[in-house]
C-alpha positions in Angstrom: -72.7 -26.2 1.3 -74.2 -28.6 -1.2 -72.4 -29.2 -4.4 -74.2 -30.3 -7.5 -72.8 -32.3 -10.3 -74.2 -32.0 -13.9 -74.9 -35.6 -15.3 -74.7 -35.9 -18.9 -77.0 -38.7 -20.0 -74.3 -40.5 -21.7 -72.6 -41.2 -18.4 -75.8 -42.6 -16.8 -76.3 -46.3 -17.0 -79.8 -47.9 -17.6 -79.6 -49.3 -14.0 -79.2 -45.7 -12.5 -75.5 -45.8 -12.1 -73.4 -42.6 -12.9 -70.2 -43.9 -14.4 -67.0 -41.7 -14.8 -66.4 -42.1 -18.6 -62.6 -41.9 -18.2 -62.1 -44.6 -15.7 -65.3 -46.5 -16.2 -65.9 -46.4 -12.1 -69.2 -46.0 -10.6 -69.3 -42.6 -8.8 -73.1 -42.5 -7.9 -75.9 -44.8 -7.7 -79.3 -42.9 -8.5 -81.2 -46.0 -7.0 -79.9 -45.1 -3.4 -81.6 -42.5 -1.3 -78.6 -40.9 0.2 -80.7 -39.2 2.9 -83.0 -37.3 0.8 -86.1 -38.4 2.8 -84.5 -37.7 6.3 -86.9 -36.4 8.9 -86.6 -32.7 9.9 -84.7 -32.0 13.1 -86.8 -32.4 16.4 -85.1 -31.2 19.5 -84.9 -33.5 22.4 -87.7 -33.4 25.0 -87.4 -33.8 28.6 -84.4 -34.2 30.8 -83.6 -38.0 29.8 -83.6 -37.1 26.1 -81.6 -33.9 26.7 -78.9 -35.6 28.7 -79.0 -38.7 26.0 -78.6 -36.3 23.1 -75.6 -34.7 24.7 -73.9 -38.0 25.4 -74.7 -39.4 21.8 -73.4 -36.1 20.4 -70.1 -36.5 22.5 -69.8 -40.2 21.7 -70.7 -40.0 17.9 -68.8 -36.8 17.5 -71.7 -34.9 15.8 -73.0 -31.5 16.5 -76.4 -32.2 17.4 -78.9 -35.1 17.9 -82.5 -34.8 17.5 -85.4 -37.0 18.7 -85.6 -39.1 15.6 -81.9 -39.5 14.7 -80.8 -43.2 14.6 -77.6 -44.1 16.5 -76.3 -46.4 13.8 -77.2 -44.0 11.1 -75.1 -41.3 12.7 -72.2 -43.5 12.7 -72.5 -45.7 15.7 -71.4 -49.3 15.9 -71.1 -51.9 18.6 -67.9 -50.4 20.2 -69.3 -47.0 20.4 -72.5 -48.4 21.9 -70.4 -49.9 24.7 -69.0 -46.4 25.2 -72.5 -44.9 25.2 -73.5 -47.3 28.0 -70.5 -46.5 30.2 -71.2 -42.6 29.6 -74.8 -43.2 30.4 -73.9 -44.9 33.7 -71.6 -42.2 34.7 -74.6 -40.0 34.5 -76.6 -42.4 36.7 -78.7 -43.6 34.0 -79.6 -47.4 33.6 -78.6 -48.8 30.3 -78.7 -51.9 28.2 -76.8 -52.3 25.0 -79.4 -54.7 23.7 -82.1 -51.9 24.0 -80.0 -49.8 21.8 -80.3 -52.3 19.0 -84.1 -52.6 19.6 -84.8 -48.8 19.9 -82.0 -47.1 17.9 -83.6 -43.6 17.8 -82.9 -41.1 20.5 -86.6 -41.0 21.5 -87.1 -44.7 21.5 -84.0 -45.3 23.5 -84.8 -42.6 26.0 -88.3 -43.9 26.6 -86.9 -47.4 27.2 -84.1 -46.1 29.5 -86.8 -44.2 31.5 -88.9 -47.5 31.9 -85.8 -49.3 33.2 -85.3 -46.7 35.9 -88.8 -47.1 36.9 -88.6 -50.9 37.0 -85.4 -50.8 39.1 
């Protein structure tokens, strides 16, 4: 459930930082988007995206993964990318870790993965 914090104008700096008046620490930066413009969830399409979404969900420990979700924005990093590749190969999928950096969304990486399987 979202929680809202009332902001007194005296605690907001001219640069958009919200500062705790007691400790003088920055507690929020209004110039950062914080995901307000995230795309709406789009369910995976086709067998490759569906299997890949399940693997991403397991590896990243998130509840659901949509077509436009970004591996690294969901908490992925290079070690998890290696884990992802291993899991994909267990499912008989061709995988390339470099491709994940080039196409980090589920839909983009699934399309790249499908092209790899056709070429081989």
